C-alpha positions in Angstrom: -94.3 120.2 111.2 -95.8 118.9 114.4 -99.4 119.0 113.1 -98.3 117.1 110.0 -96.6 114.4 112.1 -99.7 114.1 114.3 -102.0 113.7 111.2 -99.7 111.0 109.8 -99.7 109.2 113.1 -103.5 109.3 113.2 -103.8 108.0 109.6 -101.3 105.2 110.4 -103.4 104.2 113.5 -106.6 104.2 111.4 -104.9 102.0 108.8 -103.8 99.5 111.5 -107.3 99.4 112.9 -108.7 98.7 109.4 -106.1 96.0 108.7 -106.9 94.4 112.1 -110.6 94.5 111.4 -110.1 93.0 107.9 -107.9 90.3 109.4 -110.6 89.4 112.0 -113.2 89.2 109.1 -110.9 86.9 107.1 -110.4 84.6 110.2 -114.2 84.4 110.8 -113.9 86.4 114.1 -116.6 89.0 114.5 -117.2 89.4 110.8 -118.6 92.6 109.4 -122.1 92.0 108.3 -122.7 93.2 104.7 -125.5 95.6 103.9 -128.7 93.7 103.2 -130.1 93.6 99.7 -132.4 96.5 98.8 -135.5 94.3 99.2 -134.6 93.5 102.9 -134.5 97.2 103.9 -137.5 98.0 106.0 -139.5 101.1 105.7 -138.7 102.2 109.3 -135.0 102.1 108.4 -135.7 104.8 105.9 -137.3 107.3 108.2 -135.7 110.7 108.0 -134.0 109.9 104.7 -135.2 111.8 101.6 -135.9 109.3 98.9 -136.9 110.3 95.4 -140.4 109.1 94.5 -141.4 108.2 91.0 -144.4 110.5 91.1 -143.0 113.5 93.0 -143.5 115.6 90.0 -147.2 114.6 89.8 -147.6 115.5 93.5 -146.0 118.9 93.0 -148.1 119.6 89.9 -151.3 118.6 91.7 -150.4 120.9 94.6 -149.8 123.7 92.2 -153.2 123.2 90.5 -154.9 123.2 93.9 -152.9 126.2 95.1 -153.7 128.1 91.9 -157.4 127.6 92.4 -157.2 128.8 96.0 -155.2 131.9 94.9 -157.7 132.8 92.2 -160.5 132.8 94.7 -158.5 134.7 97.4 -157.6 137.4 94.9 -161.0 138.0 93.5 -160.8 136.2 90.2 -164.2 134.4 90.6 -164.7 133.5 87.0 -161.2 132.0 86.7 -161.7 130.3 90.1 -164.9 128.7 88.8 -162.9 127.4 85.8 -160.0 126.1 87.9 -162.1 124.4 90.6 -163.1 121.3 88.7 -159.4 120.5 87.9 -158.4 121.2 91.5 -161.1 118.9 92.8 -159.9 116.2 90.3 -156.4 116.6 91.6 -157.6 116.3 95.2 -159.4 113.1 94.3 -156.2 111.7 92.7 -154.1 112.7 95.7 -156.7 111.1 98.1 -155.8 107.7 96.6 -152.1 108.1 97.0 -150.2 105.4 98.9 -148.4 108.0 101.2 -150.3 109.0 104.2 -149.0 112.6 104.2 -150.4 113.1 100.7 -153.8 112.0 101.9 -153.5 114.2 105.0 -152.7 117.2 102.7 -156.1 116.5 100.9 -157.9 116.7 104.2 -156.1 119.8 105.4 -156.9 121.6 102.1 -160.6 120.6 102.4 -160.5 121.8 106.0 -159.2 125.2 105.1 -161.2 125.7 101.9 -164.8 124.8 102.1 -165.4 125.3 98.4 -163.1 122.3 97.7 -164.7 119.9 100.1 -165.8 116.7 98.6 -168.0 114.7 101.0 -167.4 111.4 99.2 -163.6 111.8 99.5 -163.8 112.8 103.2 -166.0 109.7 103.9 -163.4 107.5 102.2 -160.6 109.1 104.1 -162.4 108.8 107.4 -161.8 105.1 107.1 -158.1 105.6 106.3 -155.5 103.2 107.7 -153.5 106.2 109.1 -155.1 107.4 112.3 -154.2 111.0 111.7 -155.8 111.1 108.3 -158.9 109.3 109.5 -159.3 111.5 112.6 -158.9 114.7 110.5 -161.4 113.6 107.9 -163.9 112.5 110.5 -163.7 115.9 112.2 -164.8 117.5 109.0 -167.8 115.2 108.6 -169.2 116.0 112.0 
């Protein structure tokens, strides 16, 4: 019974605090600022939050196509790798134009680890990327 009474007392205290805060807001004292409209939310406010992207399926599909080509080569399926490489390269080109920096960095890292998928023209473009990490990584491959 003691625990129940303690919980009821805490809830009543919380209710008093809420009522007092609402009263202050109604009197114009220390009003609670409403959440900004969605267009006012800055990108840095979203760091660490997982937001769905419209093209996340496309990114996953492209990564799958690239990974498949790499797997085929690593496991000795040379003929199938030859057939899969053009599509993998096409996906890397598409990903290199993505607005998210981490997607472009993925392209550079894949090209760094898998020489057969290196596309000089893409690396040259990414060496001038607005993101310092992407551009530095791409430049290191061109040297």
